[in-house]
mmJSON file of the N, C-alpha and C atoms, coordinates in Angstrom:
{"data_MODEL":{"atom_site":{
"group_PDB":["ATOM","ATOM","ATOM","ATOM","ATOM","ATOM","ATOM","ATOM","ATOM","ATOM","ATOM","ATOM","ATOM","ATOM","ATOM","ATOM","ATOM","ATOM","ATOM","ATOM","ATOM","ATOM","ATOM","ATOM","ATOM","ATOM","ATOM","ATOM","ATOM","ATOM","ATOM","ATOM","ATOM","ATOM","ATOM","ATOM","ATOM","ATOM","ATOM","ATOM","ATOM","ATOM","ATOM","ATOM","ATOM","ATOM","ATOM","ATOM","ATOM","ATOM","ATOM","ATOM","ATOM","ATOM","ATOM","ATOM","ATOM","ATOM","ATOM","ATOM","ATOM","ATOM","ATOM","ATOM","ATOM","ATOM","ATOM","ATOM","ATOM","ATOM","ATOM","ATOM","ATOM","ATOM","ATOM","ATOM","ATOM","ATOM","ATOM","ATOM","ATOM","ATOM","ATOM","ATOM","ATOM","ATOM","ATOM","ATOM","ATOM","ATOM","ATOM","ATOM","ATOM","ATOM","ATOM","ATOM","ATOM","ATOM","ATOM","ATOM","ATOM","ATOM","ATOM","ATOM","ATOM","ATOM","ATOM","ATOM","ATOM","ATOM","ATOM","ATOM","ATOM","ATOM","ATOM","ATOM","ATOM","ATOM","ATOM","ATOM","ATOM","ATOM","ATOM","ATOM","ATOM","ATOM","ATOM","ATOM","ATOM","ATOM","ATOM","ATOM","ATOM","ATOM","ATOM","ATOM","ATOM","ATOM","ATOM","ATOM","ATOM","ATOM","ATOM","ATOM","ATOM","ATOM","ATOM","ATOM","ATOM","ATOM","ATOM","ATOM","ATOM","ATOM","ATOM","ATOM","ATOM","ATOM","ATOM","ATOM","ATOM","ATOM","ATOM","ATOM","ATOM","ATOM","ATOM","ATOM","ATOM","ATOM","ATOM","ATOM","ATOM","ATOM","ATOM","ATOM","ATOM","ATOM","ATOM","ATOM","ATOM","ATOM","ATOM","ATOM","ATOM","ATOM","ATOM","ATOM","ATOM","ATOM","ATOM","ATOM","ATOM","ATOM","ATOM","ATOM","ATOM","ATOM","ATOM","ATOM","ATOM","ATOM","ATOM","ATOM","ATOM","ATOM","ATOM","ATOM","ATOM","ATOM"],
"id":[1,2,3,4,5,6,7,8,9,10,11,12,13,14,15,16,17,18,19,20,21,22,23,24,25,26,27,28,29,30,31,32,33,34,35,36,37,38,39,40,41,42,43,44,45,46,47,48,49,50,51,52,53,54,55,56,57,58,59,60,61,62,63,64,65,66,67,68,69,70,71,72,73,74,75,76,77,78,79,80,81,82,83,84,85,86,87,88,89,90,91,92,93,94,95,96,97,98,99,100,101,102,103,104,105,106,107,108,109,110,111,112,113,114,115,116,117,118,119,120,121,122,123,124,125,126,127,128,129,130,131,132,133,134,135,136,137,138,139,140,141,142,143,144,145,146,147,148,149,150,151,152,153,154,155,156,157,158,159,160,161,162,163,164,165,166,167,168,169,170,171,172,173,174,175,176,177,178,179,180,181,182,183,184,185,186,187,188,189,190,191,192,193,194,195,196,197,198,199,200,201,202,203,204,205,206,207,208,209,210],
"type_symbol":["N","C","C","N","C","C","N","C","C","N","C","C","N","C","C","N","C","C","N","C","C","N","C","C","N","C","C","N","C","C","N","C","C","N","C","C","N","C","C","N","C","C","N","C","C","N","C","C","N","C","C","N","C","C","N","C","C","N","C","C","N","C","C","N","C","C","N","C","C","N","C","C","N","C","C","N","C","C","N","C","C","N","C","C","N","C","C","N","C","C","N","C","C","N","C","C","N","C","C","N","C","C","N","C","C","N","C","C","N","C","C","N","C","C","N","C","C","N","C","C","N","C","C","N","C","C","N","C","C","N","C","C","N","C","C","N","C","C","N","C","C","N","C","C","N","C","C","N","C","C","N","C","C","N","C","C","N","C","C","N","C","C","N","C","C","N","C","C","N","C","C","N","C","C","N","C","C","N","C","C","N","C","C","N","C","C","N","C","C","N","C","C","N","C","C","N","C","C","N","C","C","N","C","C","N","C","C","N","C","C"],
"label_atom_id":["N","CA","C","N","CA","C","N","CA","C","N","CA","C","N","CA","C","N","CA","C","N","CA","C","N","CA","C","N","CA","C","N","CA","C","N","CA","C","N","CA","C","N","CA","C","N","CA","C","N","CA","C","N","CA","C","N","CA","C","N","CA","C","N","CA","C","N","CA","C","N","CA","C","N","CA","C","N","CA","C","N","CA","C","N","CA","C","N","CA","C","N","CA","C","N","CA","C","N","CA","C","N","CA","C","N","CA","C","N","CA","C","N","CA","C","N","CA","C","N","CA","C","N","CA","C","N","CA","C","N","CA","C","N","CA","C","N","CA","C","N","CA","C","N","CA","C","N","CA","C","N","CA","C","N","CA","C","N","CA","C","N","CA","C","N","CA","C","N","CA","C","N","CA","C","N","CA","C","N","CA","C","N","CA","C","N","CA","C","N","CA","C","N","CA","C","N","CA","C","N","CA","C","N","CA","C","N","CA","C","N","CA","C","N","CA","C","N","CA","C","N","CA","C","N","CA","C","N","CA","C","N","CA","C","N","CA","C","N","CA","C","N","CA","C"],
"label_alt_id":[null,null,null,null,null,null,null,null,null,null,null,null,null,null,null,null,null,null,null,null,null,null,null,null,null,null,null,null,null,null,null,null,null,null,null,null,null,null,null,null,null,null,null,null,null,null,null,null,null,null,null,null,null,null,null,null,null,null,null,null,null,null,null,null,null,null,null,null,null,null,null,null,null,null,null,null,null,null,null,null,null,null,null,null,null,null,null,null,null,null,null,null,null,null,null,null,null,null,null,null,null,null,null,null,null,null,null,null,null,null,null,null,null,null,null,null,null,null,null,null,null,null,null,null,null,null,null,null,null,null,null,null,null,null,null,null,null,null,null,null,null,null,null,null,null,null,null,null,null,null,null,null,null,null,null,null,null,null,null,null,null,null,null,null,null,null,null,null,null,null,null,null,null,null,null,null,null,null,null,null,null,null,null,null,null,null,null,null,null,null,null,null,null,null,null,null,null,null,null,null,null,null,null,null,null,null,null,null,null,null],
"label_comp_id":["MET","MET","MET","SER","SER","SER","ILE","ILE","ILE","LYS","LYS","LYS","TYR","TYR","TYR","GLU","GLU","GLU","LEU","LEU","LEU","ILE","ILE","ILE","ILE","ILE","ILE","TYR","TYR","TYR","TRP","TRP","TRP","SER","SER","SER","GLU","GLU","GLU","GLU","GLU","GLU","ASP","ASP","ASP","GLN","GLN","GLN","SER","SER","SER","PHE","PHE","PHE","ILE","ILE","ILE","VAL","VAL","VAL","GLU","GLU","GLU","VAL","VAL","VAL","PRO","PRO","PRO","GLU","GLU","GLU","LEU","LEU","LEU","SER","SER","SER","GLY","GLY","GLY","CYS","CYS","CYS","MET","MET","MET","ALA","ALA","ALA","ASP","ASP","ASP","GLY","GLY","GLY","ASN","ASN","ASN","THR","THR","THR","TYR","TYR","TYR","GLU","GLU","GLU","GLN","GLN","GLN","ALA","ALA","ALA","LEU","LEU","LEU","ALA","ALA","ALA","ASN","ASN","ASN","ALA","ALA","ALA","GLN","GLN","GLN","LYS","LYS","LYS","VAL","VAL","VAL","ILE","ILE","ILE","GLU","GLU","GLU","GLU","GLU","GLU","TRP","TRP","TRP","ILE","ILE","ILE","ALA","ALA","ALA","THR","THR","THR","ALA","ALA","ALA","GLN","GLN","GLN","ALA","ALA","ALA","LEU","LEU","LEU","ASN","ASN","ASN","ARG","ARG","ARG","PRO","PRO","PRO","VAL","VAL","VAL","PRO","PRO","PRO","GLU","GLU","GLU","PRO","PRO","PRO","ARG","ARG","ARG","GLY","GLY","GLY","ARG","ARG","ARG","LEU","LEU","LEU","MET","MET","MET","TYR","TYR","TYR","ALA","ALA","ALA"],
"label_asym_id":["A","A","A","A","A","A","A","A","A","A","A","A","A","A","A","A","A","A","A","A","A","A","A","A","A","A","A","A","A","A","A","A","A","A","A","A","A","A","A","A","A","A","A","A","A","A","A","A","A","A","A","A","A","A","A","A","A","A","A","A","A","A","A","A","A","A","A","A","A","A","A","A","A","A","A","A","A","A","A","A","A","A","A","A","A","A","A","A","A","A","A","A","A","A","A","A","A","A","A","A","A","A","A","A","A","A","A","A","A","A","A","A","A","A","A","A","A","A","A","A","A","A","A","A","A","A","A","A","A","A","A","A","A","A","A","A","A","A","A","A","A","A","A","A","A","A","A","A","A","A","A","A","A","A","A","A","A","A","A","A","A","A","A","A","A","A","A","A","A","A","A","A","A","A","A","A","A","A","A","A","A","A","A","A","A","A","A","A","A","A","A","A","A","A","A","A","A","A","A","A","A","A","A","A","A","A","A","A","A","A"],
"label_entity_id":["1","1","1","1","1","1","1","1","1","1","1","1","1","1","1","1","1","1","1","1","1","1","1","1","1","1","1","1","1","1","1","1","1","1","1","1","1","1","1","1","1","1","1","1","1","1","1","1","1","1","1","1","1","1","1","1","1","1","1","1","1","1","1","1","1","1","1","1","1","1","1","1","1","1","1","1","1","1","1","1","1","1","1","1","1","1","1","1","1","1","1","1","1","1","1","1","1","1","1","1","1","1","1","1","1","1","1","1","1","1","1","1","1","1","1","1","1","1","1","1","1","1","1","1","1","1","1","1","1","1","1","1","1","1","1","1","1","1","1","1","1","1","1","1","1","1","1","1","1","1","1","1","1","1","1","1","1","1","1","1","1","1","1","1","1","1","1","1","1","1","1","1","1","1","1","1","1","1","1","1","1","1","1","1","1","1","1","1","1","1","1","1","1","1","1","1","1","1","1","1","1","1","1","1","1","1","1","1","1","1"],
"label_seq_id":[1,1,1,2,2,2,3,3,3,4,4,4,5,5,5,6,6,6,7,7,7,8,8,8,9,9,9,10,10,10,11,11,11,12,12,12,13,13,13,14,14,14,15,15,15,16,16,16,17,17,17,18,18,18,19,19,19,20,20,20,21,21,21,22,22,22,23,23,23,24,24,24,25,25,25,26,26,26,27,27,27,28,28,28,29,29,29,30,30,30,31,31,31,32,32,32,33,33,33,34,34,34,35,35,35,36,36,36,37,37,37,38,38,38,39,39,39,40,40,40,41,41,41,42,42,42,43,43,43,44,44,44,45,45,45,46,46,46,47,47,47,48,48,48,49,49,49,50,50,50,51,51,51,52,52,52,53,53,53,54,54,54,55,55,55,56,56,56,57,57,57,58,58,58,59,59,59,60,60,60,61,61,61,62,62,62,63,63,63,64,64,64,65,65,65,66,66,66,67,67,67,68,68,68,69,69,69,70,70,70],
"pdbx_PDB_ins_code":[null,null,null,null,null,null,null,null,null,null,null,null,null,null,null,null,null,null,null,null,null,null,null,null,null,null,null,null,null,null,null,null,null,null,null,null,null,null,null,null,null,null,null,null,null,null,null,null,null,null,null,null,null,null,null,null,null,null,null,null,null,null,null,null,null,null,null,null,null,null,null,null,null,null,null,null,null,null,null,null,null,null,null,null,null,null,null,null,null,null,null,null,null,null,null,null,null,null,null,null,null,null,null,null,null,null,null,null,null,null,null,null,null,null,null,null,null,null,null,null,null,null,null,null,null,null,null,null,null,null,null,null,null,null,null,null,null,null,null,null,null,null,null,null,null,null,null,null,null,null,null,null,null,null,null,null,null,null,null,null,null,null,null,null,null,null,null,null,null,null,null,null,null,null,null,null,null,null,null,null,null,null,null,null,null,null,null,null,null,null,null,null,null,null,null,null,null,null,null,null,null,null,null,null,null,null,null,null,null,null],
"Cartn_x":[0.846,0.0,0.881,0.555,1.284,0.581,1.357,0.775,0.471,-0.789,-1.181,-1.788,-1.867,-2.374,-1.225,-1.572,-0.554,-0.1,1.21,1.793,2.485,2.305,3.025,3.978,5.272,6.291,7.114,7.287,8.09,8.742,9.798,10.499,9.855,9.595,9.024,10.09,10.536,11.502,10.908,9.644,8.971,8.962,8.654,8.569,9.895,10.845,12.13,11.932,11.023,10.753,10.145,10.154,9.483,7.993,7.152,5.7,5.201,4.271,3.641,2.147,1.588,0.146,-0.404,-1.607,-2.289,-3.593,-3.566,-4.709,-6.017,-5.945,-7.166,-7.871,-7.158,-7.734,-7.782,-8.941,-9.119,-8.461,-7.563,-6.91,-5.783,-5.442,-4.419,-3.035,-2.242,-0.898,0.022,1.316,2.32,3.579,4.507,5.786,6.896,8.122,9.267,10.536,11.519,12.793,13.593,13.357,14.001,12.912,13.309,12.39,11.822,12.706,12.299,11.34,11.637,10.768,9.395,9.369,8.095,7.265,7.901,7.183,6.635,7.441,6.988,5.819,5.909,4.818,3.56,3.734,2.593,1.873,2.627,1.991,1.147,1.681,0.942,-0.327,-0.2,-1.353,-2.42,-1.997,-2.957,-3.717,-3.009,-3.66,-4.659,-4.263,-5.163,-6.361,-6.13,-7.213,-8.258,-7.789,-8.697,-9.431,-8.727,-9.362,-10.435,-10.163,-11.141,-12.363,-12.146,-13.266,-14.13,-13.499,-14.259,-15.042,-14.43,-15.105,-16.324,-16.261,-17.377,-18.33,-18.121,-18.935,-18.928,-17.761,-17.598,-16.872,-17.116,-16.467,-14.964,-14.24,-12.788,-12.541,-12.002,-11.765,-10.78,-11.038,-10.101,-8.925,-7.703,-6.565,-6.751,-6.54,-6.704,-5.372,-4.294,-2.995,-2.656,-1.924,-1.451,-2.609,-2.654,-3.674,-3.131,-3.994,-3.58,-3.869,-2.891,-3.033,-2.805,-3.447,-3.283,-1.959],
"Cartn_y":[-1.191,0.0,1.24,2.168,3.424,4.469,5.147,6.179,7.407,7.806,8.994,10.05,9.728,10.696,11.579,12.815,13.714,13.212,13.271,12.865,14.062,14.222,15.237,14.48,14.724,13.982,14.965,14.656,15.522,14.71,15.265,14.646,15.088,14.133,14.431,14.197,15.273,15.146,14.328,14.582,13.897,12.382,11.952,10.526,9.945,10.827,10.403,9.523,9.963,9.239,10.192,9.735,10.47,10.125,11.124,10.957,11.261,10.441,10.658,10.8,11.906,12.111,12.057,11.499,11.425,12.217,13.531,14.392,13.984,13.354,13.002,11.775,11.004,9.809,10.04,10.354,10.749,9.775,10.318,9.516,8.632,8.712,7.84,8.443,7.735,8.187,6.983,7.232,6.186,6.85,6.018,6.541,5.562,5.982,5.115,5.749,4.92,5.417,6.15,5.815,6.505,7.047,7.978,8.554,7.457,6.572,5.488,4.514,4.194,3.287,3.925,5.216,5.916,5.877,6.076,6.011,4.607,3.59,2.208,1.893,2.344,2.115,2.863,4.06,4.837,4.1,3.517,2.784,1.635,0.911,-0.203,0.283,1.372,1.911,2.433,3.056,3.523,2.332,1.274,0.078,-0.492,-0.556,-1.073,-0.146,1.171,2.135,1.927,1.812,1.63,0.297,-0.776,-2.092,-2.086,-1.424,-1.345,-0.546,0.588,1.407,0.615,-0.117,-0.911,-2.027,-2.671,-3.75,-3.228,-1.969,-1.355,-0.592,-0.731,-0.02,1.489,2.006,3.454,4.006,5.253,5.823,5.986,5.792,6.009,7.241,8.306,9.526,9.29,9.925,9.904,10.817,10.433,11.334,12.646,13.75,15.059,15.687,15.046,15.657,16.677,17.672,18.665,19.454,19.468,20.227,21.609,22.565,23.926,24.202,24.733,25.083,26.571,27.133,28.567,28.844],
"Cartn_z":[0.0,0.0,0.0,-0.843,-0.922,-0.05,0.774,1.635,0.79,0.756,0.001,0.907,2.198,3.159,3.629,3.958,4.488,5.854,6.08,7.355,7.988,9.277,10.036,10.951,10.784,11.523,12.347,13.622,14.482,15.591,16.148,17.259,18.563,19.452,20.76,21.823,22.449,23.547,24.683,24.981,26.088,25.874,24.646,24.344,23.856,23.53,22.972,21.735,20.865,19.623,18.6,17.344,16.283,16.333,16.193,16.198,14.79,14.311,13.008,13.232,12.773,12.822,11.4,11.262,9.968,10.129,9.857,10.152,9.481,8.316,7.588,8.169,9.007,9.622,11.122,11.624,13.017,13.992,14.821,15.847,15.354,14.092,13.506,13.754,14.575,14.921,15.061,14.926,15.129,15.674,16.121,16.578,16.228,16.483,16.23,16.761,17.052,17.555,16.488,15.223,14.112,13.19,12.339,11.356,10.465,10.002,9.109,9.794,11.055,11.806,12.025,12.314,12.503,11.224,10.063,8.788,8.531,8.789,8.594,9.515,10.757,11.697,11.274,10.708,10.234,9.114,8.206,7.109,7.65,8.618,9.208,9.915,10.659,11.387,10.417,9.316,8.309,7.731,7.384,6.85,7.852,9.126,10.163,10.377,10.326,10.5,9.402,8.162,7.023,7.122,7.465,7.592,8.666,9.777,10.866,10.434,9.783,9.31,8.339,7.432,6.46,7.16,8.143,8.873,9.635,10.054,10.791,9.871,8.548,7.554,7.759,8.133,8.285,7.069,6.73,5.548,5.745,4.669,4.66,3.802,4.398,3.626,2.48,1.352,0.252,0.613,0.268,0.529,-0.239,0.436,-0.182,-0.563,-0.184,-0.468,0.594,0.203,1.158,1.757,3.082,3.796,4.114,4.21,4.524,5.989,6.682,8.088,8.245,9.265,9.536,10.179],
"occupancy":[1.0,1.0,1.0,1.0,1.0,1.0,1.0,1.0,1.0,1.0,1.0,1.0,1.0,1.0,1.0,1.0,1.0,1.0,1.0,1.0,1.0,1.0,1.0,1.0,1.0,1.0,1.0,1.0,1.0,1.0,1.0,1.0,1.0,1.0,1.0,1.0,1.0,1.0,1.0,1.0,1.0,1.0,1.0,1.0,1.0,1.0,1.0,1.0,1.0,1.0,1.0,1.0,1.0,1.0,1.0,1.0,1.0,1.0,1.0,1.0,1.0,1.0,1.0,1.0,1.0,1.0,1.0,1.0,1.0,1.0,1.0,1.0,1.0,1.0,1.0,1.0,1.0,1.0,1.0,1.0,1.0,1.0,1.0,1.0,1.0,1.0,1.0,1.0,1.0,1.0,1.0,1.0,1.0,1.0,1.0,1.0,1.0,1.0,1.0,1.0,1.0,1.0,1.0,1.0,1.0,1.0,1.0,1.0,1.0,1.0,1.0,1.0,1.0,1.0,1.0,1.0,1.0,1.0,1.0,1.0,1.0,1.0,1.0,1.0,1.0,1.0,1.0,1.0,1.0,1.0,1.0,1.0,1.0,1.0,1.0,1.0,1.0,1.0,1.0,1.0,1.0,1.0,1.0,1.0,1.0,1.0,1.0,1.0,1.0,1.0,1.0,1.0,1.0,1.0,1.0,1.0,1.0,1.0,1.0,1.0,1.0,1.0,1.0,1.0,1.0,1.0,1.0,1.0,1.0,1.0,1.0,1.0,1.0,1.0,1.0,1.0,1.0,1.0,1.0,1.0,1.0,1.0,1.0,1.0,1.0,1.0,1.0,1.0,1.0,1.0,1.0,1.0,1.0,1.0,1.0,1.0,1.0,1.0,1.0,1.0,1.0,1.0,1.0,1.0,1.0,1.0,1.0,1.0,1.0,1.0],
"B_iso_or_equiv":[0.0,0.0,0.0,0.0,0.0,0.0,0.0,0.0,0.0,0.0,0.0,0.0,0.0,0.0,0.0,0.0,0.0,0.0,0.0,0.0,0.0,0.0,0.0,0.0,0.0,0.0,0.0,0.0,0.0,0.0,0.0,0.0,0.0,0.0,0.0,0.0,0.0,0.0,0.0,0.0,0.0,0.0,0.0,0.0,0.0,0.0,0.0,0.0,0.0,0.0,0.0,0.0,0.0,0.0,0.0,0.0,0.0,0.0,0.0,0.0,0.0,0.0,0.0,0.0,0.0,0.0,0.0,0.0,0.0,0.0,0.0,0.0,0.0,0.0,0.0,0.0,0.0,0.0,0.0,0.0,0.0,0.0,0.0,0.0,0.0,0.0,0.0,0.0,0.0,0.0,0.0,0.0,0.0,0.0,0.0,0.0,0.0,0.0,0.0,0.0,0.0,0.0,0.0,0.0,0.0,0.0,0.0,0.0,0.0,0.0,0.0,0.0,0.0,0.0,0.0,0.0,0.0,0.0,0.0,0.0,0.0,0.0,0.0,0.0,0.0,0.0,0.0,0.0,0.0,0.0,0.0,0.0,0.0,0.0,0.0,0.0,0.0,0.0,0.0,0.0,0.0,0.0,0.0,0.0,0.0,0.0,0.0,0.0,0.0,0.0,0.0,0.0,0.0,0.0,0.0,0.0,0.0,0.0,0.0,0.0,0.0,0.0,0.0,0.0,0.0,0.0,0.0,0.0,0.0,0.0,0.0,0.0,0.0,0.0,0.0,0.0,0.0,0.0,0.0,0.0,0.0,0.0,0.0,0.0,0.0,0.0,0.0,0.0,0.0,0.0,0.0,0.0,0.0,0.0,0.0,0.0,0.0,0.0,0.0,0.0,0.0,0.0,0.0,0.0,0.0,0.0,0.0,0.0,0.0,0.0],
"pdbx_formal_charge":[null,null,null,null,null,null,null,null,null,null,null,null,null,null,null,null,null,null,null,null,null,null,null,null,null,null,null,null,null,null,null,null,null,null,null,null,null,null,null,null,null,null,null,null,null,null,null,null,null,null,null,null,null,null,null,null,null,null,null,null,null,null,null,null,null,null,null,null,null,null,null,null,null,null,null,null,null,null,null,null,null,null,null,null,null,null,null,null,null,null,null,null,null,null,null,null,null,null,null,null,null,null,null,null,null,null,null,null,null,null,null,null,null,null,null,null,null,null,null,null,null,null,null,null,null,null,null,null,null,null,null,null,null,null,null,null,null,null,null,null,null,null,null,null,null,null,null,null,null,null,null,null,null,null,null,null,null,null,null,null,null,null,null,null,null,null,null,null,null,null,null,null,null,null,null,null,null,null,null,null,null,null,null,null,null,null,null,null,null,null,null,null,null,null,null,null,null,null,null,null,null,null,null,null,null,null,null,null,null,null],
"auth_seq_id":[1,1,1,2,2,2,3,3,3,4,4,4,5,5,5,6,6,6,7,7,7,8,8,8,9,9,9,10,10,10,11,11,11,12,12,12,13,13,13,14,14,14,15,15,15,16,16,16,17,17,17,18,18,18,19,19,19,20,20,20,21,21,21,22,22,22,23,23,23,24,24,24,25,25,25,26,26,26,27,27,27,28,28,28,29,29,29,30,30,30,31,31,31,32,32,32,33,33,33,34,34,34,35,35,35,36,36,36,37,37,37,38,38,38,39,39,39,40,40,40,41,41,41,42,42,42,43,43,43,44,44,44,45,45,45,46,46,46,47,47,47,48,48,48,49,49,49,50,50,50,51,51,51,52,52,52,53,53,53,54,54,54,55,55,55,56,56,56,57,57,57,58,58,58,59,59,59,60,60,60,61,61,61,62,62,62,63,63,63,64,64,64,65,65,65,66,66,66,67,67,67,68,68,68,69,69,69,70,70,70],
"auth_comp_id":["MET","MET","MET","SER","SER","SER","ILE","ILE","ILE","LYS","LYS","LYS","TYR","TYR","TYR","GLU","GLU","GLU","LEU","LEU","LEU","ILE","ILE","ILE","ILE","ILE","ILE","TYR","TYR","TYR","TRP","TRP","TRP","SER","SER","SER","GLU","GLU","GLU","GLU","GLU","GLU","ASP","ASP","ASP","GLN","GLN","GLN","SER","SER","SER","PHE","PHE","PHE","ILE","ILE","ILE","VAL","VAL","VAL","GLU","GLU","GLU","VAL","VAL","VAL","PRO","PRO","PRO","GLU","GLU","GLU","LEU","LEU","LEU","SER","SER","SER","GLY","GLY","GLY","CYS","CYS","CYS","MET","MET","MET","ALA","ALA","ALA","ASP","ASP","ASP","GLY","GLY","GLY","ASN","ASN","ASN","THR","THR","THR","TYR","TYR","TYR","GLU","GLU","GLU","GLN","GLN","GLN","ALA","ALA","ALA","LEU","LEU","LEU","ALA","ALA","ALA","ASN","ASN","ASN","ALA","ALA","ALA","GLN","GLN","GLN","LYS","LYS","LYS","VAL","VAL","VAL","ILE","ILE","ILE","GLU","GLU","GLU","GLU","GLU","GLU","TRP","TRP","TRP","ILE","ILE","ILE","ALA","ALA","ALA","THR","THR","THR","ALA","ALA","ALA","GLN","GLN","GLN","ALA","ALA","ALA","LEU","LEU","LEU","ASN","ASN","ASN","ARG","ARG","ARG","PRO","PRO","PRO","VAL","VAL","VAL","PRO","PRO","PRO","GLU","GLU","GLU","PRO","PRO","PRO","ARG","ARG","ARG","GLY","GLY","GLY","ARG","ARG","ARG","LEU","LEU","LEU","MET","MET","MET","TYR","TYR","TYR","ALA","ALA","ALA"],
"auth_asym_id":["A","A","A","A","A","A","A","A","A","A","A","A","A","A","A","A","A","A","A","A","A","A","A","A","A","A","A","A","A","A","A","A","A","A","A","A","A","A","A","A","A","A","A","A","A","A","A","A","A","A","A","A","A","A","A","A","A","A","A","A","A","A","A","A","A","A","A","A","A","A","A","A","A","A","A","A","A","A","A","A","A","A","A","A","A","A","A","A","A","A","A","A","A","A","A","A","A","A","A","A","A","A","A","A","A","A","A","A","A","A","A","A","A","A","A","A","A","A","A","A","A","A","A","A","A","A","A","A","A","A","A","A","A","A","A","A","A","A","A","A","A","A","A","A","A","A","A","A","A","A","A","A","A","A","A","A","A","A","A","A","A","A","A","A","A","A","A","A","A","A","A","A","A","A","A","A","A","A","A","A","A","A","A","A","A","A","A","A","A","A","A","A","A","A","A","A","A","A","A","A","A","A","A","A","A","A","A","A","A","A"],
"auth_atom_id":["N","CA","C","N","CA","C","N","CA","C","N","CA","C","N","CA","C","N","CA","C","N","CA","C","N","CA","C","N","CA","C","N","CA","C","N","CA","C","N","CA","C","N","CA","C","N","CA","C","N","CA","C","N","CA","C","N","CA","C","N","CA","C","N","CA","C","N","CA","C","N","CA","C","N","CA","C","N","CA","C","N","CA","C","N","CA","C","N","CA","C","N","CA","C","N","CA","C","N","CA","C","N","CA","C","N","CA","C","N","CA","C","N","CA","C","N","CA","C","N","CA","C","N","CA","C","N","CA","C","N","CA","C","N","CA","C","N","CA","C","N","CA","C","N","CA","C","N","CA","C","N","CA","C","N","CA","C","N","CA","C","N","CA","C","N","CA","C","N","CA","C","N","CA","C","N","CA","C","N","CA","C","N","CA","C","N","CA","C","N","CA","C","N","CA","C","N","CA","C","N","CA","C","N","CA","C","N","CA","C","N","CA","C","N","CA","C","N","CA","C","N","CA","C","N","CA","C","N","CA","C","N","CA","C","N","CA","C","N","CA","C","N","CA","C"],
"pdbx_PDB_model_num":[1,1,1,1,1,1,1,1,1,1,1,1,1,1,1,1,1,1,1,1,1,1,1,1,1,1,1,1,1,1,1,1,1,1,1,1,1,1,1,1,1,1,1,1,1,1,1,1,1,1,1,1,1,1,1,1,1,1,1,1,1,1,1,1,1,1,1,1,1,1,1,1,1,1,1,1,1,1,1,1,1,1,1,1,1,1,1,1,1,1,1,1,1,1,1,1,1,1,1,1,1,1,1,1,1,1,1,1,1,1,1,1,1,1,1,1,1,1,1,1,1,1,1,1,1,1,1,1,1,1,1,1,1,1,1,1,1,1,1,1,1,1,1,1,1,1,1,1,1,1,1,1,1,1,1,1,1,1,1,1,1,1,1,1,1,1,1,1,1,1,1,1,1,1,1,1,1,1,1,1,1,1,1,1,1,1,1,1,1,1,1,1,1,1,1,1,1,1,1,1,1,1,1,1,1,1,1,1,1,1]
}}}
């Protein structure tokens, strides 16, 4: 699966890990000790988020690409 959702990646001093947020998928987040590990974990979590939504007959948002923030 290719990630087409926007990802926000940042370092968390508190958690001592990289955090990945997926704004288009409510509550979808991942982390990792390295940037690469965080991205890999994000892909897995996105796949699981979508599978769960489909199993519950909930809508899965289409990726919108780059989101605009204030």
